[in-house]
C-alpha positions as CSV (number, residue, x, y, z in Angstrom):
1,X,17.4,0.0,-1.9
2,X,19.7,-0.7,0.7
3,X,22.5,1.7,0.9
4,X,24.1,4.1,3.3
5,X,22.1,7.5,1.7
6,X,20.3,9.2,4.4
7,X,17.1,9.7,3.5
8,X,14.2,11.8,4.7
9,X,11.2,10.7,6.6
10,X,8.1,10.4,4.4
11,X,5.7,9.0,6.5
12,X,5.4,9.4,10.2
13,X,2.7,7.6,12.2
14,X,2.4,8.4,16.0
15,X,0.3,6.7,18.7
16,X,-1.9,5.6,16.3
17,X,-5.1,4.1,18.0
18,X,-8.6,2.5,16.5
19,X,-11.0,0.8,18.4
20,X,-14.4,-0.8,16.9
21,X,-16.7,-0.6,20.1
22,X,-15.1,-2.4,22.3
23,X,-12.3,-3.9,20.1
24,X,-8.9,-2.4,20.2
25,X,-7.6,-2.6,16.3
26,X,-4.6,-0.2,17.0
27,X,-3.1,0.4,20.5
28,X,-1.0,3.1,19.9
29,X,1.4,2.2,16.6
30,X,4.4,4.3,16.2
31,X,5.7,4.3,12.5
32,X,8.6,6.0,10.4
33,X,9.0,5.5,6.6
34,X,12.0,6.7,4.9
35,X,11.7,8.3,1.1
36,X,12.1,5.8,-0.9
37,X,11.6,2.7,1.5
38,X,9.6,-0.6,1.2
39,X,8.0,-1.5,4.2
40,X,6.5,-4.9,4.7
41,X,3.7,-5.7,7.2
42,X,3.1,-9.1,8.0
43,X,1.1,-10.8,10.8
44,X,-1.9,-13.1,11.9
45,X,-5.3,-12.1,10.9
46,X,-6.9,-9.6,12.8
47,X,-3.9,-8.0,13.9
48,X,-4.5,-5.1,12.6
49,X,-2.7,-4.8,9.6
50,X,-5.4,-3.2,7.0
51,X,-7.0,-1.0,9.4
52,X,-3.2,0.5,10.1
53,X,-3.3,0.8,5.9
54,X,-6.9,2.6,6.1
55,X,-6.1,4.7,8.8
56,X,-2.8,6.0,7.3
57,X,-4.9,7.7,4.7
58,X,-8.1,8.7,6.6
59,X,-10.2,5.5,4.8
60,X,-10.9,4.8,8.6
61,X,-10.8,7.5,10.8
62,X,-8.4,7.4,14.0
63,X,-9.4,7.4,17.6
64,X,-5.7,9.2,18.4
65,X,-2.7,9.5,17.1
66,X,-1.3,12.1,14.7
67,X,-0.1,11.0,10.6
68,X,2.4,13.2,8.4
69,X,2.6,12.6,4.9
70,X,5.3,14.3,2.9
71,X,4.9,17.4,4.8
72,X,0.9,17.2,5.3
73,X,0.2,16.4,9.1
74,X,-2.9,15.4,10.4
75,X,-4.1,15.1,14.3
76,X,-7.1,12.7,14.9
77,X,-8.2,14.0,17.9
78,X,-8.8,17.5,16.2
79,X,-11.6,16.4,13.8
80,X,-9.7,17.2,10.9
81,X,-11.5,19.2,7.9
82,X,-12.4,17.2,4.7
83,X,-10.0,19.3,2.5
84,X,-6.8,18.3,4.6
85,X,-7.9,14.6,4.4
86,X,-8.3,14.9,0.4
87,X,-4.8,16.9,0.3
88,X,-3.6,13.7,2.6
89,X,-5.3,11.0,0.2
90,X,-4.3,12.4,-2.9
91,X,-0.3,11.6,-1.4
92,X,-1.2,8.0,-0.9
93,X,-2.2,6.1,-3.7
94,X,-3.8,2.7,-2.6
95,X,-4.2,-0.5,-4.1
96,X,-7.0,-2.6,-2.3
97,X,-7.4,-6.7,-2.2
98,X,-10.1,-6.3,-4.9
99,X,-9.8,-4.2,-7.9
100,X,-12.4,-1.7,-8.0
101,X,-12.3,-1.2,-11.3
102,X,-15.5,1.2,-13.2
103,X,-17.2,-2.4,-15.3
104,X,-19.0,0.1,-17.4
105,X,-15.7,1.9,-18.3
106,X,-12.6,0.8,-20.5
107,X,-9.4,0.6,-19.1
108,X,-8.0,3.7,-20.4
109,X,-11.3,5.6,-19.2
110,X,-10.7,4.0,-15.7
111,X,-7.2,5.1,-15.1
112,X,-7.9,8.7,-16.7
113,X,-11.2,9.5,-14.7
114,X,-9.4,10.6,-11.5
115,X,-6.9,12.3,-13.0
116,X,-9.5,14.8,-14.9
117,X,-11.6,15.1,-11.9
118,X,-8.6,15.0,-9.1
119,X,-5.7,16.9,-11.0
120,X,-8.2,18.6,-13.4
121,X,-6.3,17.5,-16.7
122,X,-7.3,17.0,-19.9
123,X,-8.6,14.5,-21.7
124,X,-5.9,14.4,-24.2
125,X,-3.7,14.6,-21.2
126,X,-5.3,12.1,-18.8
127,X,-5.0,9.4,-21.8
128,X,-1.4,9.8,-22.5
129,X,-0.8,9.7,-19.1
130,X,-2.9,6.4,-19.1
131,X,-1.1,5.2,-21.8
132,X,2.4,5.6,-20.2
133,X,1.3,3.8,-17.2
134,X,-0.1,0.9,-18.8
135,X,2.9,0.3,-21.2
136,X,4.4,0.5,-17.6
137,X,2.5,-2.3,-16.4
138,X,2.4,-4.3,-19.6
139,X,-1.0,-3.8,-20.9
140,X,-0.8,-1.2,-23.3
141,X,-2.8,-3.6,-25.6
142,X,-5.8,-3.9,-23.0
143,X,-6.5,0.3,-23.2
144,X,-9.7,-0.3,-24.9
145,X,-10.9,-3.7,-23.4
146,X,-13.4,-3.7,-20.4
147,X,-12.4,-4.7,-17.0
148,X,-14.2,-8.2,-17.7
149,X,-12.2,-9.1,-20.5
150,X,-9.2,-9.0,-18.3
151,X,-7.8,-11.7,-16.0
152,X,-7.6,-11.1,-12.1
153,X,-3.5,-10.4,-12.2
154,X,-4.2,-7.8,-15.2
155,X,-6.9,-5.9,-13.5
156,X,-4.6,-5.4,-10.3
157,X,-1.9,-4.3,-12.6
158,X,-4.4,-2.0,-14.3
159,X,-5.4,-0.9,-10.6
160,X,-1.9,-0.4,-9.7
161,X,-1.6,2.2,-12.9
162,X,-4.8,3.9,-11.7
163,X,-3.5,4.6,-8.2
164,X,0.1,6.0,-10.1
165,X,-1.7,8.1,-12.2
166,X,-2.2,10.7,-9.5
167,X,1.4,11.0,-9.1
168,X,1.5,9.7,-5.1
169,X,4.1,10.1,-3.0
170,X,3.5,6.6,-1.3
171,X,2.0,4.0,-2.5
172,X,0.0,1.5,-0.3
173,X,-0.6,-2.2,-1.0
174,X,-3.5,-4.1,1.2
175,X,-3.1,-7.6,0.1
176,X,-2.8,-7.0,-3.7
177,X,-2.3,-10.6,-4.4
178,X,-5.0,-12.6,-2.0
179,X,-7.6,-12.6,-4.5
180,X,-5.4,-13.9,-7.0
181,X,-3.8,-17.3,-8.0
182,X,0.0,-18.2,-7.4
183,X,0.9,-17.1,-10.9
184,X,-1.1,-14.5,-11.6
185,X,-0.1,-12.9,-8.4
186,X,3.5,-13.0,-9.4
187,X,2.5,-10.9,-12.5
188,X,1.4,-8.1,-9.6
189,X,4.5,-8.6,-7.3
190,X,6.6,-8.4,-10.7
191,X,5.4,-4.9,-11.0
192,X,5.5,-4.1,-7.4
193,X,9.3,-4.9,-7.4
194,X,10.0,-2.6,-10.4
195,X,8.5,0.4,-8.4
196,X,10.5,-0.7,-5.6
197,X,13.6,-1.0,-7.8
198,X,12.5,2.6,-9.3
199,X,12.4,4.4,-5.8
200,X,9.1,4.4,-5.1
201,X,7.9,4.6,-1.3
202,X,5.7,1.6,-0.4
203,X,4.0,0.3,2.7
204,X,2.8,-3.3,1.5
205,X,0.3,-5.5,3.8
206,X,1.4,-8.9,2.6
207,X,1.1,-12.4,3.2
208,X,3.9,-13.2,0.6
209,X,7.0,-14.0,2.7
210,X,9.6,-14.1,-0.1
211,X,8.5,-10.6,-1.2
212,X,8.4,-9.2,2.4
213,X,12.3,-10.7,2.7
214,X,13.9,-10.2,-0.4
215,X,11.9,-6.7,-1.9
216,X,11.4,-5.2,1.2
217,X,13.8,-2.9,3.3
218,X,12.4,-3.7,6.7
219,X,9.4,-5.9,8.1
220,X,7.2,-5.2,10.3
221,X,5.4,-7.6,12.4
222,X,2.1,-7.4,14.0
223,X,-0.4,-9.1,16.6
224,X,-3.0,-7.8,18.5
225,X,-3.0,-4.4,17.2
226,X,0.5,-3.8,18.3
227,X,4.1,-3.8,16.7
228,X,5.9,-6.8,18.1
229,X,8.8,-7.0,15.9
230,X,10.3,-4.2,13.9
231,X,13.5,-4.4,11.2
232,X,15.8,-4.8,8.6
233,X,14.0,-8.0,6.6
234,X,16.3,-10.5,6.6
235,X,17.2,-10.0,10.0
236,X,13.3,-10.4,11.2
237,X,12.7,-13.0,8.5
238,X,15.6,-15.3,9.9
239,X,16.2,-14.6,13.4
240,X,13.1,-13.3,14.8
241,X,13.7,-12.2,18.3
242,X,10.2,-12.4,20.2
243,X,8.4,-15.8,21.0
244,X,5.1,-14.3,19.1
245,X,7.0,-13.5,16.3
246,X,8.8,-16.8,16.2
247,X,5.7,-18.9,16.2
248,X,4.0,-17.1,13.7
249,X,6.6,-17.4,10.9
250,X,7.1,-21.0,11.9
251,X,3.3,-21.2,11.0
252,X,3.3,-19.6,8.0
253,X,6.3,-21.3,7.0
254,X,5.1,-24.7,7.6
255,X,2.1,-24.2,5.2
């Protein structure tokens, strides 16, 4: 992943701001993520990490700022239309802390549904792609099961397969292992490692420090709605420059 080949910027975030009432959650975030890069975002609770991720695909509407994703550009200050927002979202697959699977649908149906509605694939095309992705995440045998018959780690891997089914240009992960016990979390992290090795562009909000250091290309540390440290993963994790970043990393290492 860390080679010297020039890579084009796939995700560009400029002067992004977001407030909830009088609380400023994002205070002028600038960010670039290259094609094929894995960016890990870490920081204390309430620092704005998840809000940033949700603003990138407009699940939260930024107050100010500009987002460009694979050629689709939106200026938050110009009140973008729903069609433009949907185009942006289709390019950004998102995996949440909770799995958000439809309990009344089988695993296969969960993955095929959006393909039929968004990509207008036929049933057979959608199911074929779904089975390919279930094979990829090691869950082909679960295709006809319902989500409640799957463990938490399996449900999160199904959610990853569902997001991949729409052929996104970037995958956004919002603390995908936080609701799982450590053993099940490793199943999910293994799939994410494989995606990184395959060249998938990923932005990962995480509390998994080993993943941040060993899998991501860059680490960004946030606090109080701002970026306090950014750089190559090993450098940031082992030798942070700011006192605030040092305090945070010392605290998570001492747990």
